[in-house]
Backbone bond lengths (Angstrom), bond angles and torsions (degrees), N, CA, C in turn:
res aa  C-N    CA-C-N  psi(-1)  N-CA   C-N-CA  omega(-1)  CA-C   N-CA-C  phi
1 M - - - 1.489 - - 1.423 109.48 -
2 N 1.329 118.08 129.04 1.473 119.19 178.58 1.542 117.74 -70.21
3 G 1.274 116.19 166.83 1.415 119.23 -177.32 1.523 116.40 -57.31
4 S 1.305 116.42 -47.27 1.440 122.26 178.62 1.495 114.39 -60.81
5 Q 1.280 117.32 -40.38 1.479 123.80 176.76 1.498 106.11 -66.47
6 A 1.295 122.77 -42.05 1.441 123.52 -177.50 1.570 109.25 -65.21
7 D 1.363 113.84 -36.72 1.422 114.02 -177.71 1.539 112.01 -72.15
8 L 1.309 116.79 -34.39 1.461 123.97 176.82 1.558 105.26 -62.00
9 D 1.293 118.17 -48.53 1.475 122.38 -173.82 1.539 106.44 -62.78
10 R 1.361 116.01 -43.73 1.493 116.96 179.54 1.474 110.02 -59.54
11 R 1.395 116.08 -48.04 1.440 120.70 179.16 1.561 113.94 -55.05
12 D 1.255 114.03 -42.44 1.541 120.48 178.39 1.482 108.69 -60.15
13 R 1.368 116.27 -47.11 1.507 119.95 -177.05 1.566 110.62 -63.68
14 L 1.297 114.36 -42.10 1.451 117.88 -178.41 1.533 110.04 -69.13
15 C 1.380 117.76 -40.58 1.436 114.43 175.24 1.483 115.64 -60.16
16 A 1.365 114.86 -40.14 1.462 117.01 177.23 1.503 113.07 -63.75
17 L 1.388 116.48 -34.50 1.499 119.04 177.36 1.502 111.08 -66.39
18 I 1.391 114.08 -42.34 1.467 118.27 177.97 1.537 112.85 -57.19
19 A 1.364 111.02 -47.02 1.527 113.78 -176.31 1.557 112.35 -62.08
20 R 1.324 118.01 -25.15 1.525 121.48 178.83 1.505 113.45 -81.79
21 Q 1.280 115.97 -8.42 1.520 116.63 -175.61 1.524 112.71 -66.89
22 P 1.303 122.38 139.13 1.478 124.46 178.02 1.564 107.12 -68.63
23 V 1.320 112.29 159.63 1.475 119.07 175.41 1.547 105.34 -82.27
24 V 1.318 116.05 130.15 1.519 120.01 177.55 1.505 110.34 -99.23
25 D 1.353 116.68 -40.75 1.455 122.61 -177.69 1.598 107.19 -115.62
26 H 1.318 112.50 103.90 1.449 116.47 -174.40 1.554 112.88 -75.09
27 E 1.286 115.97 -2.01 1.510 118.99 176.88 1.513 108.75 -86.53
28 L 1.311 120.94 -17.64 1.427 121.78 178.28 1.539 114.09 -76.91
29 T 1.269 115.84 146.83 1.518 121.44 178.75 1.535 109.73 -136.59
30 G 1.316 115.11 171.94 1.471 121.23 169.84 1.503 114.80 49.47
31 T 1.261 117.47 -136.78 1.462 126.95 179.98 1.531 111.28 -52.38
32 A 1.345 116.76 -49.03 1.358 123.11 -177.09 1.574 111.44 -58.83
33 L 1.367 118.24 -38.01 1.407 121.98 177.53 1.550 111.33 -67.62
34 G 1.330 115.52 -43.44 1.424 121.30 177.80 1.538 112.39 -58.81
35 L 1.295 118.33 -40.11 1.431 125.27 179.09 1.555 111.13 -71.39
36 Q 1.353 116.45 -30.31 1.473 115.18 174.40 1.497 110.13 -73.99
37 R 1.327 121.77 -32.84 1.394 121.78 175.43 1.550 109.38 -68.74
38 L 1.271 116.88 -35.00 1.504 121.30 177.54 1.558 107.06 -60.66
39 C 1.254 118.88 -47.24 1.465 123.45 177.76 1.550 111.93 -55.29
40 G 1.336 113.54 -44.37 1.438 118.75 -179.40 1.509 110.25 -66.79
41 A 1.317 118.76 -37.22 1.388 121.23 177.07 1.505 112.88 -68.19
42 A 1.274 117.61 -39.31 1.471 122.65 176.96 1.515 113.03 -57.17
43 V 1.363 113.79 -44.98 1.464 117.84 177.49 1.563 113.18 -67.87
44 R 1.353 114.15 -32.30 1.445 116.48 178.59 1.517 114.90 -71.98
45 L 1.319 114.10 -33.90 1.487 118.89 -175.16 1.556 111.39 -93.66
46 L 1.222 115.08 -41.51 1.530 117.31 -177.41 1.524 112.69 -87.89
47 P 1.245 118.61 162.66 1.456 122.00 176.39 1.503 107.88 -79.99
48 A 1.333 115.23 76.33 1.481 122.48 -173.23 1.544 109.83 -142.64
49 S 1.295 114.60 151.53 1.458 121.72 178.45 1.522 112.63 -103.44
50 G 1.352 117.47 -10.93 1.478 120.01 -176.61 1.574 107.79 -166.54
51 A 1.346 113.63 154.62 1.445 118.20 171.12 1.529 110.43 -150.71
52 A 1.275 119.86 154.68 1.433 125.69 -177.61 1.524 111.04 -150.33
53 V 1.340 115.26 148.58 1.506 119.63 174.29 1.520 106.25 -118.08
54 S 1.379 111.89 127.37 1.407 117.03 178.56 1.555 108.20 -118.06
55 L 1.331 116.36 142.78 1.482 121.18 173.26 1.554 103.20 -94.77
56 M 1.321 112.33 139.17 1.468 117.49 -178.39 1.557 107.57 -138.94
57 A 1.341 116.21 158.51 1.422 123.54 178.63 1.482 111.40 -137.71
58 D 1.351 115.76 165.13 1.458 116.83 -178.33 1.459 116.04 -60.47
59 H 1.319 116.96 -27.88 1.467 121.26 177.80 1.463 115.58 -80.65
60 G 1.397 113.82 -8.09 1.511 115.04 -177.24 1.609 108.68 145.25
61 P 1.343 115.92 175.04 1.465 116.35 179.81 1.449 114.70 -71.05
62 S 1.315 118.93 145.92 1.418 123.43 174.56 1.613 111.38 -92.37
63 G 1.217 114.63 -32.33 1.435 117.01 175.04 1.560 112.71 138.04
64 I 1.316 113.69 176.34 1.524 122.87 -178.55 1.547 105.68 -85.51
65 V 1.274 114.38 124.28 1.532 118.07 -177.69 1.577 107.25 -101.53
66 A 1.360 119.78 -20.22 1.452 118.55 -175.93 1.566 106.10 -166.46
67 S 1.375 112.18 152.44 1.469 115.61 172.89 1.514 106.85 -156.97
68 S 1.431 113.96 167.17 1.425 118.15 -175.46 1.539 108.43 -80.15
69 D 1.314 117.74 -21.32 1.457 120.17 -177.87 1.565 107.44 -165.60
70 A 1.237 114.72 173.48 1.551 123.29 -177.80 1.572 110.58 -65.64
71 V 1.373 116.02 -37.86 1.384 119.16 -176.10 1.588 109.27 -69.68
72 S 1.319 116.96 -38.71 1.499 122.54 177.21 1.529 107.89 -61.34
73 A 1.403 117.03 -41.78 1.427 116.59 -177.84 1.513 112.13 -70.92
74 E 1.378 117.96 -26.24 1.434 119.57 172.24 1.507 115.24 -68.59
75 I 1.387 114.65 -42.04 1.396 123.66 174.77 1.555 111.49 -58.07
76 E 1.291 116.31 -47.71 1.513 122.12 179.39 1.586 107.20 -61.92
77 E 1.292 115.11 -44.10 1.485 117.05 -176.78 1.514 111.44 -64.70
78 L 1.309 119.84 -26.83 1.446 119.59 171.48 1.440 116.68 -52.90
79 Q 1.346 116.77 -39.34 1.427 119.34 176.62 1.497 112.60 -62.13
80 F 1.362 116.87 -42.15 1.484 121.19 178.83 1.585 109.25 -67.43
81 L 1.303 112.15 -37.01 1.504 116.99 179.08 1.566 112.98 -64.96
82 L 1.268 117.16 -41.78 1.418 124.22 -174.02 1.586 115.58 -97.88
83 G 1.301 115.20 -9.58 1.443 121.74 178.54 1.497 111.86 67.28
84 E 1.321 120.56 26.05 1.489 120.88 179.53 1.565 107.01 -156.10
85 G 1.349 110.27 162.35 1.502 112.68 178.56 1.533 107.45 143.05
86 P 1.363 119.71 173.31 1.363 122.43 -176.60 1.547 114.42 -67.99
87 C 1.403 116.99 -30.47 1.465 122.04 176.72 1.516 109.42 -62.27
88 W 1.315 117.91 -43.19 1.530 121.80 -178.23 1.537 107.44 -62.10
89 D 1.330 119.01 -44.38 1.486 121.49 -179.70 1.488 110.70 -67.46
90 A 1.308 118.74 -43.04 1.422 120.38 179.72 1.488 115.34 -60.40
91 F 1.336 114.16 -37.93 1.475 121.95 177.77 1.512 110.77 -72.24
92 E 1.280 117.08 -43.00 1.480 119.92 -177.98 1.493 113.27 -68.50
93 F 1.286 117.73 -43.02 1.433 120.08 -176.77 1.524 117.39 -97.75
94 L 1.364 114.49 -2.62 1.439 122.04 178.56 1.539 112.31 53.18
95 T 1.339 112.36 48.33 1.442 119.16 172.26 1.504 110.90 -146.72
96 P 1.374 119.85 152.02 1.413 116.06 175.63 1.431 115.37 -66.58
97 V 1.281 114.88 141.03 1.548 123.84 177.11 1.515 108.74 -106.26
98 L 1.298 121.26 115.10 1.498 127.40 -173.73 1.477 107.17 -116.69
99 V 1.371 115.58 110.33 1.473 121.02 177.33 1.585 109.40 -117.18
100 A 1.295 112.43 99.17 1.420 115.44 -174.01 1.578 115.31 -77.26
101 D 1.339 113.97 -17.73 1.431 119.74 178.34 1.516 108.68 -143.82
102 M 1.317 113.46 98.02 1.504 119.83 -174.80 1.524 111.85 -61.26
103 R 1.320 116.98 -42.00 1.446 119.53 -178.19 1.505 111.33 -64.18
104 R 1.322 115.93 -36.76 1.495 118.05 -175.39 1.532 113.51 -86.53
105 D 1.308 114.61 -31.93 1.470 119.81 -171.54 1.513 116.66 -116.36
106 G 1.381 114.56 -11.68 1.485 116.82 179.85 1.470 117.08 -93.66
107 G 1.308 120.94 -23.09 1.385 123.66 -172.89 1.479 119.15 -60.12
108 E 1.327 110.89 -38.47 1.526 113.24 179.87 1.507 111.09 -83.58
109 R 1.279 118.70 -30.07 1.511 119.79 178.36 1.513 112.51 -76.79
110 W 1.309 116.04 -42.12 1.529 117.70 -178.85 1.483 106.68 -138.73
111 P 1.369 120.34 77.87 1.485 125.22 -177.11 1.483 111.95 -54.06
112 G 1.387 118.52 -49.20 1.415 118.12 -176.79 1.595 114.04 -68.80
113 Y 1.336 115.53 -40.35 1.476 116.46 -177.81 1.484 111.40 -75.96
114 S 1.278 116.16 -34.96 1.490 119.35 176.93 1.529 110.40 -56.13
115 T 1.254 115.36 -51.53 1.465 121.31 179.72 1.527 112.86 -58.70
116 A 1.353 111.69 -55.59 1.568 115.92 -178.16 1.545 112.07 -61.60
117 A 1.349 118.55 -40.90 1.407 124.69 -179.63 1.542 108.53 -65.65
118 G 1.283 117.97 -37.56 1.513 124.99 -179.70 1.551 108.91 -64.24
119 E 1.322 116.09 -39.00 1.526 123.60 177.83 1.553 109.33 -63.65
120 R 1.329 115.57 -24.51 1.458 119.12 177.43 1.585 114.26 -105.93
121 S 1.301 109.69 24.02 1.476 119.12 174.15 1.532 114.58 69.23
122 V 1.249 120.64 26.36 1.423 120.66 175.68 1.511 108.49 -89.87
123 R 1.331 115.69 115.30 1.498 123.60 -176.21 1.469 110.36 -107.39
124 A 1.294 121.16 -21.52 1.476 123.56 176.30 1.505 108.26 -146.69
125 A 1.330 119.14 149.72 1.455 122.59 -178.42 1.525 107.57 -145.59
126 F 1.408 110.45 141.10 1.483 116.36 179.99 1.542 107.72 -136.70
127 A 1.375 116.76 128.20 1.417 119.80 -176.05 1.492 110.71 -123.92
128 F 1.320 117.50 132.58 1.457 123.00 -173.05 1.556 106.12 -120.43
129 P 1.310 118.95 127.31 1.460 121.76 -179.13 1.530 108.95 -75.25
130 L 1.330 116.48 139.69 1.454 120.58 172.88 1.501 105.92 -102.79
131 H 1.304 116.09 115.26 1.531 120.89 -174.82 1.451 110.75 -160.60
132 V 1.388 114.10 160.33 1.459 123.10 170.54 1.519 105.18 -123.64
133 G 1.237 114.38 112.43 1.565 120.05 -170.11 1.492 108.79 54.01
134 T 1.277 117.56 -122.78 1.516 120.02 -178.24 1.539 110.70 -96.38
135 S 1.283 121.23 3.30 1.440 124.47 176.96 1.546 108.11 -85.93
136 R 1.282 115.48 116.68 1.465 124.45 -170.51 1.430 111.56 -102.11
137 L 1.317 117.27 131.67 1.483 123.10 -177.49 1.563 111.74 -108.82
138 G 1.327 116.77 -43.17 1.409 118.47 -178.56 1.504 110.42 172.94
139 V 1.328 117.05 -151.60 1.499 120.03 -175.11 1.528 107.29 -145.77
140 L 1.413 112.75 146.21 1.442 119.05 169.70 1.497 103.20 -105.51
141 G 1.367 117.02 120.86 1.456 123.81 174.27 1.467 113.22 -99.78
142 I 1.260 117.97 138.13 1.519 123.27 178.72 1.550 107.44 -129.28
143 F 1.377 115.65 129.74 1.456 119.49 -176.16 1.511 111.16 -122.59
144 R 1.388 115.30 151.51 1.475 118.71 175.72 1.494 108.27 -129.24
145 D 1.322 117.17 153.34 1.431 123.41 178.19 1.494 111.48 -96.24
146 R 1.389 118.19 10.97 1.354 122.50 175.70 1.584 106.72 -142.17
147 P 1.257 117.45 153.53 1.483 120.95 179.95 1.559 110.65 -75.68
148 G 1.279 114.01 157.59 1.580 115.81 -178.91 1.450 113.95 140.98
149 A 1.289 117.06 136.01 1.492 122.75 178.34 1.520 110.69 -72.33
150 L 1.322 114.40 155.00 1.471 117.91 167.70 1.477 112.63 -74.36
151 S 1.322 115.18 138.50 1.460 120.82 173.48 1.561 108.50 -64.56
152 A 1.351 116.56 167.14 1.436 122.27 176.09 1.497 108.64 -56.11
153 R 1.301 117.38 -46.77 1.422 122.81 -174.06 1.562 109.53 -67.12
154 A 1.374 120.84 -44.16 1.352 124.60 175.78 1.547 112.16 -62.97
155 L 1.266 117.64 -38.01 1.455 122.52 -179.69 1.541 109.50 -65.95
156 A 1.273 115.46 -43.19 1.445 120.02 175.43 1.481 112.93 -58.46
157 G 1.369 114.39 -42.84 1.533 118.13 -179.98 1.434 106.79 -67.80
158 A 1.315 126.76 -40.17 1.382 127.41 -178.71 1.481 110.42 -61.14
159 V 1.228 116.16 -45.61 1.536 120.65 -179.57 1.501 107.77 -65.20
160 T 1.312 121.23 -39.36 1.469 121.66 175.51 1.552 113.96 -61.92
161 F 1.364 114.08 -42.07 1.494 119.83 178.18 1.541 105.06 -58.55
162 G 1.317 119.45 -42.97 1.501 124.21 178.07 1.490 109.78 -57.71
163 E 1.274 116.18 -46.39 1.503 120.24 -176.86 1.586 110.69 -66.25
164 I 1.344 116.44 -39.04 1.455 119.44 176.38 1.502 109.21 -68.20
165 A 1.352 123.25 -38.65 1.411 122.93 179.06 1.550 110.46 -64.33
166 T 1.316 115.69 -38.01 1.453 119.13 176.23 1.486 113.82 -62.50
167 T 1.335 114.97 -48.15 1.482 120.09 173.61 1.494 113.93 -55.88
168 A 1.301 119.48 -41.19 1.373 125.07 -177.22 1.566 110.19 -65.10
169 L 1.374 116.05 -41.04 1.417 121.88 174.98 1.481 114.27 -61.93
170 L 1.283 113.76 -42.54 1.514 122.89 -177.00 1.521 109.73 -66.63
171 D 1.417 110.01 -49.31 1.474 116.07 -179.62 1.511 111.72 -62.57
172 G 1.255 118.35 -40.67 1.437 121.72 -178.07 1.589 111.65 -68.77
173 Q 1.367 115.01 -32.70 1.441 115.23 177.31 1.515 112.93 -76.36
174 A 1.335 112.74 -29.15 1.502 116.90 -179.11 1.485 109.24 -65.16
175 T 1.328 120.01 -32.15 1.549 120.70 -177.02 1.518 111.11 -94.76
176 A 1.260 116.92 -4.11 1.531 120.69 -179.60 1.577 110.05 -75.05
177 H 1.334 113.79 155.54 1.409 115.28 173.07 1.490 115.80 -70.14
178 A 1.312 116.16 152.49 1.490 118.72 -174.89 1.538 109.74 -54.78
179 G 1.335 114.19 133.14 1.437 122.77 -179.08 1.410 117.69 77.51
180 S 1.418 116.46 2.55 1.458 121.28 179.42 1.531 109.52 -109.55
181 A 1.359 113.97 156.00 1.468 119.06 175.36 1.534 109.99 -77.65
182 A 1.379 115.11 166.18 1.490 115.75 174.04 1.536 112.20 -57.83
183 A 1.260 114.52 157.33 1.450 120.73 -178.60 1.494 113.43 -54.99
184 G 1.295 111.75 123.68 1.514 118.57 178.35 1.483 113.56 88.76
185 V 1.350 121.48 -19.60 1.385 120.41 -179.51 1.450 115.89 -71.12
186 E 1.344 116.58 -40.44 1.481 119.62 -178.13 1.570 112.02 -64.43
187 D 1.308 113.49 -34.58 1.523 115.86 177.52 1.575 109.55 -71.47
188 A 1.342 114.21 -37.53 1.487 117.39 176.49 1.420 116.70 -62.69
189 L 1.386 114.65 -30.14 1.457 122.42 -179.75 1.536 115.00 -92.65
190 Q 1.326 115.09 5.68 1.498 116.63 -175.65 1.516 111.77 -58.54
191 P 1.358 122.60 -42.18 1.456 120.76 175.44 1.484 113.26 -50.79
192 S 1.318 116.33 -43.52 1.422 123.22 178.89 1.486 114.39 -59.99
193 F 1.313 113.14 -39.90 1.479 116.96 177.33 1.535 113.24 -60.71
194 V 1.292 114.20 -39.62 1.439 122.67 172.39 1.562 114.47 -55.14
195 V 1.353 112.00 -42.30 1.458 116.03 179.33 1.554 108.35 -65.14
196 Y 1.309 119.26 -43.78 1.463 117.68 179.40 1.533 113.05 -67.35
197 Q 1.278 120.79 -27.90 1.458 122.97 173.86 1.530 109.44 -71.00
198 A 1.348 117.72 -37.04 1.473 120.03 176.15 1.511 108.19 -66.13
199 Q 1.338 118.74 -40.69 1.447 123.85 -178.83 1.560 109.29 -57.74
200 G 1.253 116.90 -46.69 1.465 120.90 178.75 1.514 111.15 -60.61
201 M 1.303 116.88 -42.58 1.444 123.50 -178.69 1.495 109.58 -60.06
202 V 1.384 114.87 -47.77 1.474 120.34 -174.87 1.520 107.58 -65.05
203 M 1.297 114.89 -42.64 1.476 122.45 177.42 1.570 110.70 -49.80
204 I 1.290 114.09 -47.05 1.463 116.06 -177.76 1.565 111.96 -78.54
205 Q 1.282 115.67 -35.64 1.442 117.85 179.85 1.535 112.26 -63.68
206 L 1.374 112.16 -45.52 1.471 112.94 -173.94 1.548 111.73 -97.61
207 S 1.387 117.81 -0.32 1.461 120.37 179.69 1.521 111.13 54.85
208 V 1.359 111.92 53.39 1.473 118.77 -179.70 1.593 103.53 -126.47
209 P 1.379 115.21 162.61 1.439 119.98 173.72 1.527 112.65 -63.47
210 L 1.320 116.44 159.84 1.462 121.81 -178.18 1.472 113.41 -55.25
211 I 1.340 115.94 -45.11 1.456 122.25 -178.83 1.518 109.33 -59.97
212 E 1.335 117.88 -46.39 1.408 116.93 -178.18 1.565 113.70 -69.55
213 A 1.299 114.21 -27.65 1.508 117.10 175.62 1.520 107.02 -64.47
214 M 1.296 122.91 -37.35 1.416 123.05 -179.21 1.568 105.62 -71.57
215 S 1.314 121.58 -36.14 1.451 121.62 178.53 1.522 111.11 -64.85
216 R 1.332 114.90 -36.24 1.455 117.62 176.73 1.560 113.64 -63.44
217 L 1.339 110.12 -42.89 1.500 113.65 179.80 1.517 110.46 -65.51
218 R 1.327 116.11 -40.96 1.569 117.41 178.66 1.493 111.28 -63.59
219 A 1.322 117.63 -39.61 1.402 120.60 -173.17 1.512 109.88 -72.33
220 Y 1.377 119.16 -35.71 1.385 122.85 174.57 1.534 113.75 -64.81
221 A 1.338 114.40 -47.76 1.420 119.23 179.26 1.567 109.85 -61.66
222 Y 1.325 117.63 -40.93 1.492 118.22 -174.05 1.480 109.54 -70.47
223 T 1.367 119.46 -47.72 1.479 120.50 -176.65 1.510 111.16 -68.53
224 H 1.318 118.35 -23.67 1.509 117.86 177.38 1.551 111.13 -99.08
225 D 1.328 119.85 7.32 1.433 124.45 173.98 1.556 107.13 54.84
226 R 1.404 114.10 55.38 1.431 124.30 177.36 1.453 107.23 -124.89
227 S 1.394 116.23 163.31 1.449 118.24 169.85 1.455 108.84 -84.32
228 L 1.326 114.53 156.97 1.440 123.80 179.18 1.514 110.83 -57.82
229 G 1.339 113.71 -45.06 1.453 120.21 179.21 1.503 115.15 -57.91
230 S 1.357 116.73 -44.28 1.442 118.13 -176.73 1.590 111.29 -71.72
231 V 1.299 113.23 -31.10 1.600 113.01 174.71 1.515 107.42 -68.11
232 A 1.372 117.70 -41.55 1.540 117.70 -174.75 1.509 106.33 -65.66
233 R 1.321 121.00 -35.70 1.433 119.74 -175.14 1.506 112.38 -65.27
234 D 1.452 111.49 -35.44 1.498 116.63 -179.77 1.544 109.98 -71.45
235 I 1.336 112.92 -36.19 1.504 115.55 177.90 1.449 115.11 -63.70
236 V 1.325 112.74 -44.09 1.517 118.80 -178.80 1.542 107.80 -68.20
237 A 1.318 119.45 -34.31 1.498 123.34 176.75 1.490 114.00 -76.42
238 L 1.328 117.14 -6.05 1.500 124.47 -179.39 1.470 112.22 68.04
239 T 1.357 115.32 18.43 1.535 117.64 176.96 1.574 106.37 -90.19
240 L 1.293 124.79 -5.28 1.404 129.11 177.06 1.534 108.52 -141.52
241 I 1.342 115.05 122.68 1.441 120.42 174.24 1.515 109.16 -126.93
242 L 1.395 114.04 121.54 1.438 118.23 -179.38 1.560 112.43 -77.24
243 E 1.266 118.78 140.30 1.453 122.27 -177.54 1.555 106.63 -99.75
244 K 1.376 115.57 165.70 1.493 121.00 -179.32 1.446 110.64 -59.44
245 D 1.367 122.85 -34.21 1.427 123.56 -178.08 1.523 114.29 -82.80
246 G 1.223 116.49 7.70 1.522 121.30 173.39 1.547 113.79 92.43
247 T 1.343 118.31 1.09 1.408 121.82 -178.04 1.534 107.22 -85.38
């Protein structure tokens, strides 16, 4: 069997596995639901304890659109919260980032993320960019609760999961109304929209650049051991107002 036929057969097997996955989040629909099933299939087939798909853009992350479970979503959000991690690097450099031992190899590259992820039992992390040529869509993140590299077979499977996720996003966008996101994606990203709204409010309140406003949000969330989304919701609701001194 030639390589291309083997790739097609592997893709067909993975698509069938994805289709059989149970629904975890019944609020998801359309493309977002399909990606949640993909994450579940990745955890079932690969030596992984969690998986997540994030949409990202050149100006910064758009948000998490699907995950295998709530813990994986939290681990993925840590990268957005801290502004560093394997998914950032995979997106920026358009190449898979494979960290077989987070304690050994992650501390120098991503000191904040490595520590925070370790506290949540992440011992290895693998990030695969979702892209078509140089057009970047996002990242598939895969996590393990024990150290160890992916075997050649597991790596090939992870890459194929990334290709399927990319196709799902493109197909969903192709059938969406002009100016709209793929079915279900906009609803899945709603918490991220709140973060951007809060970022704009902090920018105006503190008279700081937009990038610094996001840094202030991240710093507050991290030092108070809160999610970025919960802090953003409080800011938008005006129950939390950041001061210039960081309080």
